[in-house]
C-alpha positions as CSV (number, residue, x, y, z in Angstrom):
1,M,-4.1,-23.6,-199.9
2,W,-7.6,-22.0,-200.0
3,A,-11.1,-23.4,-200.4
4,V,-13.0,-22.9,-203.6
5,L,-16.0,-20.6,-203.2
6,R,-19.1,-22.4,-204.5
7,V,-21.7,-19.9,-205.9
8,Y,-25.1,-21.3,-206.9
9,L,-26.6,-19.0,-209.5
10,D,-30.3,-18.9,-210.1
11,Q,-31.4,-19.5,-213.7
12,N,-32.2,-15.9,-214.3
13,K,-28.6,-14.9,-213.5
14,W,-27.3,-17.4,-216.0
15,I,-29.6,-15.7,-218.6
16,D,-28.2,-12.3,-217.6
17,L,-24.7,-13.6,-218.1
18,S,-25.6,-15.0,-221.5
19,R,-27.1,-11.7,-222.5
20,A,-23.8,-10.1,-221.6
21,V,-21.7,-12.6,-223.6
22,Y,-23.8,-12.2,-226.7
23,G,-24.6,-8.5,-226.5
24,R,-28.3,-9.0,-226.0
25,P,-30.5,-6.3,-224.6
26,G,-29.9,-5.8,-220.9
27,G,-26.6,-7.7,-221.0
28,E,-24.4,-4.6,-220.7
29,R,-25.5,-4.3,-217.0
30,H,-23.9,-7.6,-216.3
31,A,-20.6,-7.2,-218.2
32,D,-18.5,-6.5,-215.1
33,A,-20.0,-9.6,-213.3
34,L,-19.2,-11.7,-216.4
35,D,-15.6,-10.5,-216.5
36,L,-15.2,-11.2,-212.8
37,L,-16.7,-14.7,-213.0
38,R,-14.7,-15.6,-216.0
39,Y,-11.5,-14.6,-214.2
40,A,-12.5,-16.3,-211.0
41,T,-13.5,-19.6,-212.6
42,Q,-10.4,-19.7,-214.9
43,Q,-8.2,-19.2,-211.8
44,G,-10.1,-21.9,-209.8
45,L,-11.2,-19.4,-207.2
46,V,-14.9,-19.9,-207.8
47,S,-17.1,-22.9,-208.8
48,L,-20.5,-22.2,-210.3
49,P,-22.2,-25.6,-210.0
50,L,-25.2,-26.5,-212.1
51,S,-28.2,-28.5,-210.8
52,M,-30.8,-30.6,-212.6
53,S,-33.1,-27.5,-212.3
54,H,-30.6,-25.6,-214.5
55,Y,-30.5,-28.4,-217.1
56,F,-34.3,-28.7,-217.1
57,E,-35.0,-24.9,-217.3
58,T,-32.5,-24.6,-220.2
59,W,-34.0,-27.6,-222.0
60,K,-37.5,-26.0,-221.7
61,R,-36.5,-22.9,-223.6
62,G,-38.5,-22.9,-226.8
63,D,-36.0,-21.0,-229.0
64,P,-33.1,-23.4,-230.0
65,P,-30.6,-20.6,-230.7
66,S,-31.3,-19.0,-227.3
67,R,-31.1,-22.4,-225.6
68,Q,-27.7,-23.1,-227.3
69,R,-26.3,-19.7,-226.4
70,L,-27.4,-20.1,-222.8
71,G,-26.0,-23.7,-222.7
72,A,-22.7,-22.5,-224.0
73,V,-22.3,-19.8,-221.4
74,M,-23.3,-22.3,-218.6
75,C,-20.8,-24.8,-219.9
76,E,-18.0,-22.2,-220.1
77,L,-18.5,-20.7,-216.7
78,S,-19.6,-23.8,-214.7
79,K,-16.9,-26.0,-216.3
80,L,-19.7,-28.7,-215.9
81,H,-19.4,-28.6,-212.1
82,T,-22.6,-29.8,-210.5
83,I,-24.4,-30.2,-207.2
84,A,-26.2,-33.4,-206.4
85,G,-30.0,-33.1,-206.3
86,P,-32.3,-33.3,-203.2
87,T,-33.3,-36.9,-203.8
88,T,-29.6,-37.8,-203.6
89,V,-28.6,-35.5,-200.7
90,T,-31.7,-35.9,-198.4
91,P,-31.2,-39.6,-197.6
92,H,-27.6,-39.0,-196.7
93,E,-28.5,-36.0,-194.5
94,I,-31.2,-38.1,-192.7
95,D,-28.7,-40.9,-192.2
96,L,-26.1,-38.5,-190.8
97,A,-28.6,-36.9,-188.5
98,C,-29.7,-40.3,-187.1
99,H,-26.0,-41.1,-186.6
100,L,-25.2,-37.8,-184.8
101,I,-28.4,-37.7,-182.7
102,A,-29.0,-41.4,-181.9
103,G,-25.6,-42.9,-182.6
104,R,-27.0,-45.1,-185.3
105,P,-24.3,-46.5,-187.6
106,L,-24.0,-44.8,-190.9
107,Q,-25.9,-46.7,-193.6
108,R,-24.5,-45.0,-196.7
109,P,-21.0,-44.1,-198.0
110,V,-19.9,-40.5,-197.8
111,L,-21.8,-38.4,-200.3
112,Q,-20.0,-36.4,-203.0
113,V,-22.3,-33.3,-203.0
114,F,-20.2,-31.5,-205.7
115,G,-19.1,-33.3,-208.8
116,R,-19.0,-33.0,-212.6
117,G,-21.5,-33.6,-215.3
118,V,-25.2,-34.2,-215.7
119,S,-25.0,-37.8,-214.4
120,H,-23.8,-36.5,-211.1
121,A,-26.5,-33.8,-210.9
122,C,-29.2,-36.3,-211.6
123,G,-27.9,-38.9,-209.2
124,T,-26.9,-41.6,-211.7
125,N,-23.2,-41.4,-210.9
126,P,-21.9,-44.0,-208.5
127,V,-21.1,-42.2,-205.2
128,G,-17.6,-40.7,-205.4
129,Y,-17.2,-41.3,-209.1
130,T,-16.2,-38.4,-211.4
131,P,-15.6,-39.1,-215.1
132,P,-12.1,-38.4,-216.4
133,E,-11.5,-34.9,-217.8
134,G,-12.6,-34.8,-221.4
135,W,-14.8,-37.9,-221.2
136,T,-17.9,-38.0,-223.3
137,R,-20.6,-40.6,-223.7
138,P,-20.2,-42.6,-226.9
139,S,-22.8,-41.8,-229.5
140,P,-25.4,-44.5,-230.3
141,G,-24.1,-47.0,-232.8
142,S,-20.4,-46.3,-232.2
């Protein structure tokens, strides 16, 4: 068994990949990387986690079609894998450092740094909880 390689892409690399998917100017330079990442993510060799920064930067895009194209590519390649944010990770790291250096008992449960979905990325998931495959939040009024 092998470990999954986690690769954190900067937002501008997601944009480059989106350009390659949709044949936008400059995208042809990234076609090989797109093919490789599609293969690697489909085979489970690579995980491309998103962070709250990615969600926020995508949300800020002023052009809705561009935002939708980018979001579709991010969804496809990331498979909605996420990395917990600094406000979630830092307290756990401080707790662990105090435990390792001073022998203080751990105050928090083990942190799930990698998970799925925006709720994990923004820290609203209970620790260790991953929604079931295909789960979606019900729409208001349903």
